[in-house]
DSSP file (Angstrom, degrees, kcal/mol; ACC not computed):
  #  RESIDUE AA STRUCTURE BP1 BP2  ACC     N-H-->O    O-->H-N    N-H-->O    O-->H-N    TCO  KAPPA ALPHA  PHI   PSI    X-CA   Y-CA   Z-CA
    1    1 A X              0   0    0      0, 0.0    18,-2.2     0, 0.0     2,-0.4   0.000 360.0 360.0 360.0 170.7  -58.5  -26.6   -4.8
    2    2 A X  E     -A   18   0A   0     16,-0.2     2,-0.5     2,-0.0    16,-0.2  -0.906 360.0-136.5-120.4 149.5  -59.5  -28.8   -7.7
    3    3 A X  E     +A   17   0A   0     14,-2.3    13,-2.6    -2,-0.4    14,-1.2  -0.901  29.3 173.9-106.5 123.7  -61.7  -27.9  -10.7
    4    4 A X  E     -A   15   0A   0     -2,-0.5     2,-0.5    11,-0.2    11,-0.2  -0.937  20.6-145.2-131.0 152.9  -64.3  -30.5  -11.6
    5    5 A X  E     -A   14   0A   0      9,-2.2     9,-2.0    -2,-0.3     2,-0.8  -0.967  14.6-133.6-121.4 132.5  -67.1  -30.6  -14.1
    6    6 A X    >   -     0   0    0     -2,-0.5     2,-1.0     7,-0.2     3,-0.5  -0.771  20.8-141.2 -85.7 110.8  -70.5  -32.3  -13.6
    7    7 A X  G >  S-     0   0    0     -2,-0.8     3,-1.6     3,-0.4    -1,-0.0  -0.651  77.9 -31.5 -76.1 102.4  -71.2  -34.3  -16.8
    8    8 A X  G 3  S-     0   0    0     -2,-1.0    -1,-0.3     1,-0.3     3,-0.1   0.827 114.2 -64.2  54.2  37.8  -75.0  -33.8  -17.3
    9    9 A X  G <  S+     0   0    0     -3,-0.5     2,-0.3     1,-0.2    -1,-0.3   0.688 101.7 136.5  65.1  20.9  -75.5  -33.7  -13.5
   10   10 A X    <   -     0   0    0     -3,-1.6    -3,-0.4     2,-0.1     2,-0.4  -0.727  52.1 -95.2 -98.2 150.8  -74.3  -37.2  -13.1
   11   11 A X  S    S+     0   0    0     -2,-0.3     2,-0.1    -5,-0.1    -5,-0.0  -0.846  90.4  54.6-104.3 143.0  -72.0  -38.3  -10.3
   12   12 A X  S    S-     0   0    0     -2,-0.4    -5,-0.3     0, 0.0     2,-0.2   0.459  80.0-130.2 -84.4 164.0  -69.0  -38.7  -10.0
   13   13 A X        -     0   0    0     -2,-0.1     2,-0.5    -7,-0.1    -7,-0.2  -0.565  17.9-122.7 -78.8 143.5  -67.5  -35.4  -11.1
   14   14 A X  E     -A    5   0A   0     -9,-2.0    -9,-2.2    -2,-0.2     2,-0.5  -0.749  21.1-130.0 -85.5 124.5  -64.8  -35.5  -13.7
   15   15 A X  E     +A    4   0A   0     -2,-0.5   -11,-0.2   -11,-0.2     3,-0.1  -0.629  33.3 169.3 -74.6 123.9  -61.5  -33.8  -12.5
   16   16 A X  E     -     0   0A   0    -13,-2.6    22,-3.7    -2,-0.5     2,-0.3   0.472  56.8 -27.9-114.9  -4.7  -60.4  -31.4  -15.2
   17   17 A X  E     -AB   3  37A   0    -14,-1.2   -14,-2.3    20,-0.3    -1,-0.3  -0.981  50.7-134.2 175.2 177.0  -57.7  -29.4  -13.5
   18   18 A X  E     -AB   2  36A   0     18,-1.4    18,-2.3    -2,-0.3     2,-0.4  -0.983   5.4-148.6-152.0 162.0  -56.2  -28.0  -10.3
   19   19 A X  E     - B   0  35A   0    -18,-2.2     2,-0.4    -2,-0.3    16,-0.2  -0.993  12.9-168.9-133.4 138.7  -54.7  -24.9   -8.8
   20   20 A X  E     - B   0  34A   0     14,-3.0    14,-2.6    -2,-0.4     2,-0.4  -0.973   5.7-160.7-129.0 147.1  -52.1  -24.6   -6.2
   21   21 A X  E     - B   0  33A   0     -2,-0.4     2,-0.5    12,-0.2    12,-0.2  -0.993   3.3-168.4-127.7 127.1  -50.8  -21.6   -4.2
   22   22 A X  E     - B   0  32A   0     10,-2.8    10,-2.9    -2,-0.4     2,-0.9  -0.969  18.5-140.3-116.1 122.7  -47.5  -21.5   -2.4
   23   23 A X  E     - B   0  31A   0     -2,-0.5     8,-0.3     8,-0.2     3,-0.3  -0.735  18.4-170.8 -81.4 111.5  -46.8  -18.7    0.0
   24   24 A X  E    S+     0   0A   0      6,-1.0     2,-0.3    -2,-0.9    -1,-0.2   0.899  72.2   0.5 -71.8 -43.5  -43.2  -17.9   -0.7
   25   25 A X  E  >> - B   0  30A   0      5,-1.2     5,-1.3     1,-0.1     4,-1.3  -0.843  57.9-162.2-151.9 106.7  -42.5  -15.5    2.2
   26   26 A X  T  45S+     0   0    0     -2,-0.3    -1,-0.1    -3,-0.3    -2,-0.1   0.845  96.2  49.8 -61.9 -33.9  -45.2  -14.7    4.7
   27   27 A X  T  45S+     0   0    0      1,-0.2    -1,-0.2     2,-0.1    -2,-0.0   0.837 113.5  45.3 -74.4 -30.7  -43.4  -11.6    5.9
   28   28 A X  T  45S-     0   0    0     -3,-0.2    -2,-0.2     2,-0.1    -1,-0.2   0.597 105.0-134.4 -87.2 -11.4  -42.9  -10.4    2.3
   29   29 A X  T  <5 +     0   0    0     -4,-1.3    36,-2.8     1,-0.2    37,-1.6   0.866  55.6 136.9  61.6  42.7  -46.6  -11.2    1.5
   30   30 A X  E   < -Bc  25  66A   0     -5,-1.3    -5,-1.2    35,-0.2    -6,-1.0  -0.913  29.2-176.0-118.5 148.3  -45.9  -12.9   -1.8
   31   31 A X  E     -Bc  23  67A   0     35,-1.8    37,-2.6    -2,-0.3     2,-0.4  -0.950  18.5-136.0-137.1 156.9  -47.4  -16.1   -3.2
   32   32 A X  E     -Bc  22  68A   0    -10,-2.9   -10,-2.8    -2,-0.3     2,-0.4  -0.959  16.9-153.8-117.8 136.4  -46.8  -18.2   -6.3
   33   33 A X  E     +B   21   0A   0     35,-3.0    37,-0.4    -2,-0.4     2,-0.3  -0.890  15.2 174.9-109.1 133.7  -49.8  -19.6   -8.3
   34   34 A X  E     +B   20   0A   0    -14,-2.6   -14,-3.0    -2,-0.4     2,-0.3  -0.978   4.2 173.9-136.1 153.5  -49.7  -22.7  -10.5
   35   35 A X  E     -B   19   0A   0     -2,-0.3     2,-0.3   -16,-0.2   -16,-0.2  -0.988  17.0-158.3-154.6 158.2  -52.4  -24.6  -12.4
   36   36 A X  E     -B   18   0A   0    -18,-2.3   -18,-1.4    -2,-0.3     2,-0.3  -0.949   7.0-169.8-133.1 156.1  -53.2  -27.4  -14.7
   37   37 A X  E     -B   17   0A   0     -2,-0.3   -20,-0.3   -20,-0.2     5,-0.1  -0.964  31.0-109.4-147.4 128.2  -56.1  -28.0  -17.0
   38   38 A X    >>  -     0   0    0    -22,-3.7     3,-1.9    -2,-0.3     4,-0.6  -0.260  29.7-120.2 -57.5 141.1  -56.9  -31.1  -19.0
   39   39 A X  G >4 S+     0   0    0      1,-0.3     3,-1.0     2,-0.2    -1,-0.1   0.833 111.2  55.8 -53.1 -38.1  -56.5  -30.8  -22.7
   40   40 A X  G 34 S+     0   0    0      1,-0.2    -1,-0.3     3,-0.0    -2,-0.1   0.668 108.6  49.4 -72.0 -14.5  -60.1  -31.6  -23.5
   41   41 A X  G X4 S+     0   0    0     -3,-1.9     3,-0.6   -25,-0.2     5,-0.4   0.425  88.6 105.8-102.7   0.2  -61.2  -28.8  -21.2
   42   42 A X  T <<  +     0   0    0     -3,-1.0    -4,-0.0    -4,-0.6    -3,-0.0  -0.400  68.2  36.7 -78.8 158.2  -58.9  -26.0  -22.6
   43   43 A X  T 3  S+     0   0    0     -2,-0.1    -1,-0.2    34,-0.1    -4,-0.0   0.626  91.4  94.0  79.6  14.8  -60.2  -23.2  -24.8
   44   44 A X  S <  S-     0   0    0     -3,-0.6    -2,-0.1     0, 0.0    -1,-0.0   0.315  99.9-107.1-119.1   3.8  -63.5  -22.9  -22.9
   45   45 A X  S  > S+     0   0    0     -4,-0.1     4,-2.3     3,-0.0     5,-0.2   0.437  87.6 118.4  86.4  -2.5  -62.7  -20.1  -20.4
   46   46 A X  H  > S+     0   0    0     -5,-0.4     4,-2.6     1,-0.2     5,-0.2   0.910  72.8  50.4 -66.0 -41.5  -62.6  -22.5  -17.5
   47   47 A X  H  > S+     0   0    0     -6,-0.2     4,-2.5     2,-0.2     5,-0.2   0.914 111.9  47.5 -62.8 -44.3  -58.9  -21.9  -16.7
   48   48 A X  H  > S+     0   0    0      1,-0.2     4,-2.6     2,-0.2     5,-0.2   0.928 112.7  49.3 -62.2 -45.4  -59.4  -18.1  -16.7
   49   49 A X  H  X S+     0   0    0     -4,-2.3     4,-2.2     1,-0.2    -2,-0.2   0.911 112.9  46.7 -63.2 -40.7  -62.4  -18.4  -14.5
   50   50 A X  H  X S+     0   0    0     -4,-2.6     4,-2.3     2,-0.2    -2,-0.2   0.911 112.7  48.5 -68.3 -40.6  -60.7  -20.7  -12.0
   51   51 A X  H  X S+     0   0    0     -4,-2.5     4,-2.6     2,-0.2     5,-0.2   0.908 111.5  50.3 -66.6 -41.5  -57.6  -18.5  -11.8
   52   52 A X  H  X S+     0   0    0     -4,-2.6     4,-2.5    -5,-0.2    -1,-0.2   0.912 112.2  47.9 -59.6 -42.4  -59.7  -15.4  -11.3
   53   53 A X  H  X S+     0   0    0     -4,-2.2     4,-2.6    -5,-0.2    -2,-0.2   0.877 111.7  49.8 -66.7 -38.1  -61.6  -17.1   -8.5
   54   54 A X  H  X S+     0   0    0     -4,-2.3     4,-2.2     2,-0.2    -2,-0.2   0.908 111.8  48.1 -68.7 -40.4  -58.3  -18.4   -6.9
   55   55 A X  H  X S+     0   0    0     -4,-2.6     4,-2.7     2,-0.2     5,-0.2   0.921 112.3  49.4 -63.9 -43.5  -56.9  -14.8   -7.0
   56   56 A X  H  X S+     0   0    0     -4,-2.5     4,-2.6     1,-0.2    -2,-0.2   0.938 113.1  46.4 -61.1 -46.4  -60.1  -13.4   -5.5
   57   57 A X  H  X S+     0   0    0     -4,-2.6     4,-1.9     1,-0.2    -1,-0.2   0.889 113.5  48.9 -64.1 -38.0  -60.1  -15.9   -2.7
   58   58 A X  H  X S+     0   0    0     -4,-2.2     4,-0.7     1,-0.2     6,-0.4   0.936 115.1  43.0 -68.3 -45.4  -56.4  -15.4   -2.0
   59   59 A X  H  < S+     0   0    0     -4,-2.7     3,-0.3     1,-0.2    -2,-0.2   0.872 117.7  46.6 -71.2 -35.6  -56.6  -11.6   -1.9
   60   60 A X  H  < S+     0   0    0     -4,-2.6    -1,-0.2    -5,-0.2    -2,-0.2   0.794 118.4  39.2 -76.0 -26.6  -59.9  -11.7    0.2
   61   61 A X  H  < S+     0   0    0     -4,-1.9     2,-0.3    -5,-0.2    -1,-0.2   0.337 118.8  34.3-107.5   6.3  -58.8  -14.2    2.7
   62   62 A X  S  < S-     0   0    0     -4,-0.7     0, 0.0    -3,-0.3     0, 0.0  -0.880  75.7-114.7-147.3 176.0  -55.2  -13.3    3.3
   63   63 A X        +     0   0    0     -2,-0.3    -4,-0.1   -37,-0.1    48,-0.1   0.103  61.8 142.3-104.2  21.9  -52.8  -10.3    3.5
   64   64 A X        -     0   0    0     -6,-0.4   -34,-0.2     1,-0.2    -2,-0.1  -0.401  30.5-171.4 -61.0 136.4  -50.9  -11.5    0.4
   65   65 A X        +     0   0    0    -36,-2.8    46,-2.6     1,-0.3     2,-0.3   0.702  63.7  26.0-103.1 -24.4  -50.0   -8.4   -1.6
   66   66 A X  E     -cD  30 110A   0    -37,-1.6   -35,-1.8    44,-0.3     2,-0.4  -1.000  58.3-163.1-146.6 139.7  -48.6   -9.9   -4.8
   67   67 A X  E     -cD  31 109A   0     42,-2.6    42,-2.1    -2,-0.3     2,-0.3  -0.984  10.5-166.0-123.6 136.5  -49.0  -13.2   -6.7
   68   68 A X  E     -cD  32 108A   0    -37,-2.6   -35,-3.0    -2,-0.4     2,-0.3  -0.855   6.0-167.2-117.5 157.6  -46.6  -14.5   -9.3
   69   69 A X  E     - D   0 107A   0     38,-2.2    38,-3.1    -2,-0.3     2,-0.4  -0.990   8.2-156.1-139.9 136.7  -47.0  -17.2  -11.9
   70   70 A X  E     + D   0 106A   0    -37,-0.4     2,-0.3    -2,-0.3    36,-0.2  -0.948  17.5 168.9-119.2 132.2  -44.1  -18.7  -13.9
   71   71 A X  E     - D   0 105A   0     34,-2.2    34,-3.2    -2,-0.4     2,-0.1  -0.975  41.8 -96.4-142.0 153.7  -44.6  -20.5  -17.3
   72   72 A X  E >   - D   0 104A   0     -2,-0.3     3,-2.1    32,-0.3    32,-0.3  -0.459  36.0-125.4 -65.5 138.1  -42.3  -21.7  -20.1
   73   73 A X  T 3  S+     0   0    0     30,-2.5    -1,-0.1     1,-0.3    31,-0.1   0.741 109.3  62.2 -60.7 -22.1  -42.2  -19.0  -22.8
   74   74 A X  T 3  S+     0   0    0     29,-0.4     2,-1.9     1,-0.1    -1,-0.3   0.604  79.2  90.7 -77.9 -12.5  -43.3  -21.7  -25.3
   75   75 A X    <>  +     0   0    0     -3,-2.1     4,-2.1     1,-0.2     3,-0.2  -0.574  50.8 169.2 -87.2  80.9  -46.7  -22.2  -23.5
   76   76 A X  H  > S+     0   0    0     -2,-1.9     4,-2.6     1,-0.2     5,-0.2   0.848  70.3  57.8 -65.5 -34.5  -48.7  -19.6  -25.4
   77   77 A X  H  > S+     0   0    0      1,-0.2     4,-2.2     2,-0.2    -1,-0.2   0.919 109.9  44.2 -62.1 -41.5  -52.1  -20.6  -24.0
   78   78 A X  H  > S+     0   0    0     -3,-0.2     4,-2.7     2,-0.2     5,-0.2   0.894 110.9  54.5 -73.5 -36.2  -50.9  -20.1  -20.5
   79   79 A X  H  X S+     0   0    0     -4,-2.1     4,-1.9     2,-0.2    -2,-0.2   0.932 111.2  45.4 -57.4 -45.2  -49.3  -16.8  -21.4
   80   80 A X  H  X S+     0   0    0     -4,-2.6     4,-2.6     2,-0.2    -2,-0.2   0.904 111.9  52.4 -65.3 -39.8  -52.6  -15.6  -22.9
   81   81 A X  H  X S+     0   0    0     -4,-2.2     4,-1.8     1,-0.2     6,-0.2   0.933 109.1  48.9 -61.6 -46.2  -54.5  -16.8  -19.9
   82   82 A X  H  <>S+     0   0    0     -4,-2.7     5,-2.4     1,-0.2    -1,-0.2   0.872 113.4  47.3 -62.8 -36.2  -52.3  -14.9  -17.4
   83   83 A X  H ><5S+     0   0    0     -4,-1.9     3,-1.4    -5,-0.2    -1,-0.2   0.890 108.2  55.9 -68.4 -39.8  -52.6  -11.8  -19.5
   84   84 A X  H 3<5S+     0   0    0     -4,-2.6    -2,-0.2     1,-0.3    -1,-0.2   0.835 105.3  51.5 -62.2 -33.9  -56.4  -12.2  -19.7
   85   85 A X  T 3<5S-     0   0    0     -4,-1.8    30,-0.5    -5,-0.1    -1,-0.3   0.346 126.4 -98.3 -90.5   8.4  -56.7  -12.3  -15.9
   86   86 A X  T < 5S+     0   0    0     -3,-1.4    -3,-0.2     1,-0.3     2,-0.2   0.506  73.4 144.3  95.9   4.6  -54.7   -9.1  -15.5
   87   87 A X      < -     0   0    0     -5,-2.4     2,-0.4    -6,-0.2    -1,-0.3  -0.517  38.7-141.9 -76.5 149.3  -51.2  -10.5  -14.7
   88   88 A X  E     -E  108   0A   0     20,-2.7    20,-2.2    -2,-0.2     2,-0.4  -0.888  17.0-113.9-114.0 139.6  -48.3   -8.5  -16.1
   89   89 A X  E     +E  107   0A   0     -2,-0.4    18,-0.3    18,-0.2     3,-0.1  -0.607  37.8 172.2 -71.8 122.8  -45.1   -9.9  -17.6
   90   90 A X  E     -     0   0A   0     16,-3.2     2,-0.3    -2,-0.4    17,-0.2   0.713  57.4 -16.1-107.0 -28.5  -42.4   -8.8  -15.1
   91   91 A X  E     -E  106   0A   0     15,-1.3    15,-3.1     2,-0.0     2,-0.4  -0.978  49.3-131.7-168.2 163.5  -39.3  -10.7  -16.4
   92   92 A X  E     -E  105   0A   0     -2,-0.3     2,-0.3    13,-0.2    13,-0.2  -0.995  28.7-172.6-123.2 127.4  -38.0  -13.5  -18.5
   93   93 A X  E     -E  104   0A   0     11,-3.1    11,-3.2    -2,-0.4     2,-0.4  -0.892  22.3-130.5-123.0 151.0  -35.5  -15.9  -17.1
   94   94 A X  E     +E  103   0A   0     -2,-0.3     2,-0.3     9,-0.2     9,-0.2  -0.820  33.7 178.2 -93.5 140.3  -33.4  -18.7  -18.4
   95   95 A X  E     -E  102   0A   0      7,-3.1     7,-2.8    -2,-0.4     2,-0.6  -0.943  29.9-122.2-139.5 159.0  -33.5  -21.9  -16.3
   96   96 A X  E     -E  101   0A   0     -2,-0.3     2,-0.7     5,-0.2     5,-0.2  -0.922  26.2-178.1-105.3 115.0  -32.0  -25.4  -16.4
   97   97 A X  E >  S-E  100   0A   0      3,-2.9     3,-1.4    -2,-0.6    -2,-0.0  -0.892  75.3 -33.5-116.6 100.6  -34.7  -28.1  -16.4
   98   98 A X  T 3  S-     0   0    0     -2,-0.7    -1,-0.1     1,-0.3     3,-0.1   0.902 125.6 -44.8  56.7  42.0  -33.1  -31.6  -16.4
   99   99 A X  T 3  S+     0   0    0      1,-0.2     2,-0.5     0, 0.0    -1,-0.3   0.446 116.4 113.9  81.4   0.8  -30.2  -30.3  -18.5
  100  100 A X  E <   - E   0  97A   0     -3,-1.4    -3,-2.9     2,-0.0     2,-0.5  -0.919  60.9-141.2-103.4 122.0  -32.3  -28.4  -21.0
  101  101 A X  E     + E   0  96A   0     -2,-0.5     2,-0.3    -5,-0.2    -5,-0.2  -0.679  34.2 165.0 -78.7 129.2  -31.9  -24.6  -21.0
  102  102 A X  E     - E   0  95A   0     -7,-2.8    -7,-3.1    -2,-0.5     2,-0.4  -0.949  34.4-116.7-141.2 162.8  -35.3  -23.0  -21.4
  103  103 A X  E     - E   0  94A   0     -2,-0.3   -30,-2.5    -9,-0.2     2,-0.4  -0.822  25.4-166.0-103.1 140.9  -36.8  -19.6  -21.0
  104  104 A X  E     -DE  72  93A   0    -11,-3.2   -11,-3.1    -2,-0.4     2,-0.4  -0.979  12.9-139.9-128.8 139.5  -39.6  -18.8  -18.5
  105  105 A X  E     -DE  71  92A   0    -34,-3.2   -34,-2.2    -2,-0.4     2,-0.6  -0.773  12.3-149.9 -93.1 140.4  -41.8  -15.8  -18.2
  106  106 A X  E     -DE  70  91A   0    -15,-3.1   -16,-3.2    -2,-0.4   -15,-1.3  -0.968  15.8-172.2-110.5 121.0  -42.7  -14.5  -14.7
  107  107 A X  E     -DE  69  89A   0    -38,-3.1   -38,-2.2    -2,-0.6     2,-0.3  -0.824   3.8-175.1-108.4 151.4  -46.0  -12.8  -14.4
  108  108 A X  E     -DE  68  88A   0    -20,-2.2   -20,-2.7    -2,-0.3     2,-0.3  -0.983  13.9-171.4-145.7 156.0  -47.3  -10.9  -11.4
  109  109 A X  E     -D   67   0A   0    -42,-2.1   -42,-2.6    -2,-0.3     2,-0.2  -0.979  16.8-141.2-147.0 137.9  -50.4   -9.2  -10.1
  110  110 A X  E >>  -D   66   0A   0     -2,-0.3     3,-1.4   -44,-0.2     4,-1.1  -0.588  30.1-106.8 -96.3 160.4  -50.8   -7.0   -7.0
  111  111 A X  T 34 S+     0   0    0    -46,-2.6     3,-0.4     1,-0.3   -45,-0.1   0.854 121.5  46.5 -49.9 -41.5  -53.7   -6.9   -4.7
  112  112 A X  T 34 S+     0   0    0    -47,-0.3    -1,-0.3     1,-0.2   -47,-0.0   0.596 110.4  54.0 -83.7  -9.3  -54.9   -3.6   -6.0
  113  113 A X  T <4 S+     0   0    0     -3,-1.4    -1,-0.2     2,-0.0    -2,-0.2   0.585  79.8 115.9 -95.6 -12.1  -54.5   -4.6   -9.7
  114  114 A X     <        0   0    0     -4,-1.1   -28,-0.1    -3,-0.4   -62,-0.0  -0.285 360.0 360.0 -62.9 142.0  -56.6   -7.7   -9.4
  115  115 A X              0   0    0    -30,-0.5    -1,-0.2     0, 0.0   -29,-0.1   0.463 360.0 360.0 -70.0 360.0  -59.8   -7.7  -11.5
């Protein structure tokens, strides 16, 4: 879904971010969550609110048991957001992104751990 903000109740709505969910393995009941938020909308709690709502909708409307989110270790704002919504750091991996070796944190939350 997409996150939009109504500027003073005028139309059209300004798109400020989006969230995507990919079901990795339906039999294993795991999904991956990804999101973006426009720079001017960061730091207002909107990202946390949207991620919490996405997790709630996912757990309430499916039999997914675990959701993961992966972020570059340098993305401190996303690390804090994932921690704030109850996700736990499960591992840190090195990956190759267009010839650049970088580290990524893997966060996860289970159905019964969701806030």
